[in-house]
C-alpha positions, 0 to 999 in steps of 0.5 A, a space after each residue: 798384656 791382653 784383655 778379652 772383651 765380652 762378645 757372643 760365643 762365636 766372636 773373639 774380641 781382645 785388646 793387646 797392648 805393650 809386650 805380648 807375653 807367652 802367657 798372652 799367646 797361650 790364653 788367646 790360643 786356648 780361647 780360639 781353639 775352644 771356640 773353633 770346636 764349638 762353632 762352624 765359623 768364628 769371627 775375630 776382633 783384635 785391637 792393638 795398642 802401643 805394641 812394643 814387643 813379643 816375648 821370644 820365650 816359647 814363641 816356637 811352641 806357639 807357632 807350632 801350636 798355631 800351624 794346624 789352624 792353617 787347615 781350618 782357615 775356612 772356619 774364620 769369618 770376619 777378622 778386624 784388626 784395629 791398630 794405633 801403629 802403622 807397622 801393625 796395620 801394614 803387617 795386617 794388610 799383608 796377612 790379609 793378602 795371604 789369606 784371600 778367603 778370610 774376610 779381613 779388614 784393617 781399621 784405625 783406632 777412631 774406627 774401633 766401634 765400626 770394626 767391632 760392629 762389623 765383626 759382630 754382625 750376624 
């Protein structure tokens, strides 16, 4: 399940919790693609809460849809991940190491306000 948070148009902020369904991934990609078309750079805030799975139905199609984003990595500005689970924080740090030209930071839940402020700074 996901909820988008209100932000400036060049920022995508969302909370993801429980199981991430195919419809969640589709909505996130729709928003991301639209924002990337409108802006030279997009900033991302993702907060995860008690993730207990990702629906496998349609996952291959979502991965294929996301692959062209690798060619647009320079359009990603600040990326903040706030996670209540250590495995998500570790995975996010690994992803950050693989994307050295994206400004990427990982936060714990007590730091969520700082994380959102960092992503939204202009």
